[in-house]
C-alpha positions in Angstrom: 27.2 -21.5 -11.4 28.3 -17.9 -11.8 26.0 -17.8 -14.4 22.7 -19.3 -12.8 23.7 -16.4 -10.1 23.3 -13.6 -12.4 19.6 -14.9 -13.6 19.4 -14.7 -10.0 19.6 -11.0 -9.4 18.6 -10.0 -13.0 15.0 -11.0 -12.1 13.2 -8.3 -11.8 11.4 -9.8 -8.3 14.7 -9.6 -7.1 15.9 -6.4 -7.9 11.8 -4.3 -7.0 13.1 -6.4 -3.4 16.1 -4.7 -3.1 14.9 -1.6 -3.9 12.5 -2.1 -1.8 14.5 -3.0 1.2 16.8 0.0 0.4 13.5 2.6 0.7 12.7 0.3 4.1 15.8 1.2 5.5 15.2 4.7 4.7 11.5 5.2 5.5 13.1 3.5 9.0 15.1 6.3 9.7 12.8 8.9 8.9 10.3 7.3 10.9 13.1 6.2 13.9 13.7 10.6 14.4 9.6 11.3 13.7 9.0 9.4 17.2 11.9 10.3 18.8 12.6 14.2 17.7 8.5 15.4 17.3 6.0 12.2 18.2 7.9 11.3 21.5 8.3 15.1 23.4 4.8 16.1 22.0 3.9 13.8 24.5 5.8 14.2 27.3 4.4 18.5 27.2 0.3 16.2 27.6 1.8 13.6 29.9 3.5 16.2 32.0 6.7 15.9 30.8 8.2 11.9 30.6 10.7 11.1 28.0 9.5 7.5 27.4 13.6 6.5 26.6 14.2 6.9 30.5 11.9 4.9 31.7 13.2 2.1 33.4 13.4 0.0 36.3 16.1 -2.0 37.9 15.6 -6.1 38.8 19.2 -7.1 40.2 22.0 -6.6 37.8 19.5 -5.8 34.9 18.1 -3.0 33.7 14.7 -3.1 31.3 14.2 0.0 29.3 10.6 -0.2 29.3 10.6 3.2 27.7 12.5 1.8 24.0 10.4 0.2 24.0 6.9 2.0 24.2 8.8 3.8 21.1 9.4 0.5 19.3 5.2 0.6 19.1 5.6 3.4 18.1 7.4 3.4 15.5 5.8 -0.7 14.8 2.1 1.1 14.7 3.4 4.3 12.3 5.3 2.0 10.1 2.3 -0.6 9.8 0.2 1.4 9.6 1.6 3.7 6.6 2.3 0.1 5.2 -1.5 -0.3 5.5 -2.1 2.5 3.2 -0.5 1.6 0.9 -1.5 -1.8 0.1 -4.9 -0.2 0.1 -4.0 2.2 -2.4 -2.2 -0.4 -4.9 -5.2 -3.2 -4.1 -7.7 0.0 -5.9 -5.4 0.9 -8.3 -5.8 -3.0 -9.2 -9.4 -3.5 -9.0 -9.7 -0.3 -10.7 -7.6 -1.5 -13.6 -9.8 -4.7 -13.3 -13.0 -3.1 -14.1 -11.5 -0.9 -17.1 -10.6 -4.8 -18.5 -13.9 -5.8 -17.5 -16.0 -6.9 -21.5 -18.6 -4.6 -21.5 -22.0 -6.0 -21.7 -23.6 -6.6 -25.1 -26.7 -3.5 -25.5 -29.0 -5.2 -27.4 -29.2 -4.9 -30.3 -31.4 -3.1 -33.2 -32.8 -3.9 -36.8 -30.1 -3.6 -39.0 -30.3 -1.0 -42.0 -31.7 -4.2 -44.4 -34.4 -5.0 -41.6 -35.9 -1.6 -41.3 -35.7 -1.1 -45.1 -37.9 -4.5 -45.4 -40.1 -3.0 -43.4 -40.9 0.5 -45.2 -40.9 -1.4 -48.9 -43.6 -3.1 -47.2 -45.4 -1.2 -45.1 -45.0 1.1 -48.9 -46.6 -2.4 -50.7 -49.8 -2.5 -47.8 -50.9 1.0 -48.3 
């Protein structure tokens, strides 16, 4: 069982996935900082100093943090856009690789050297 686990972990796909998850977590931290520290203050300036994280309403004992939801939506849209751009770039590279691998159609072949020499010989004989 331990050997099976080693084989599973040693697969390239599992390692790629682990690296992707780690980088994704770091990227999420960057996007969170971008939204909280740059985007929200900028939007707040434009719409009159509103801080999204402070937007909430209460109903009985429950407090609904609508601003946190708005922040989460902004973060999702940024991450989704970056993932879209990454997938688009990977697809473009894959299409370029396929185009390079596609066999080039053979150009129509002209006469061989022997055929040309035979035509010249026949033309000289005909004179």
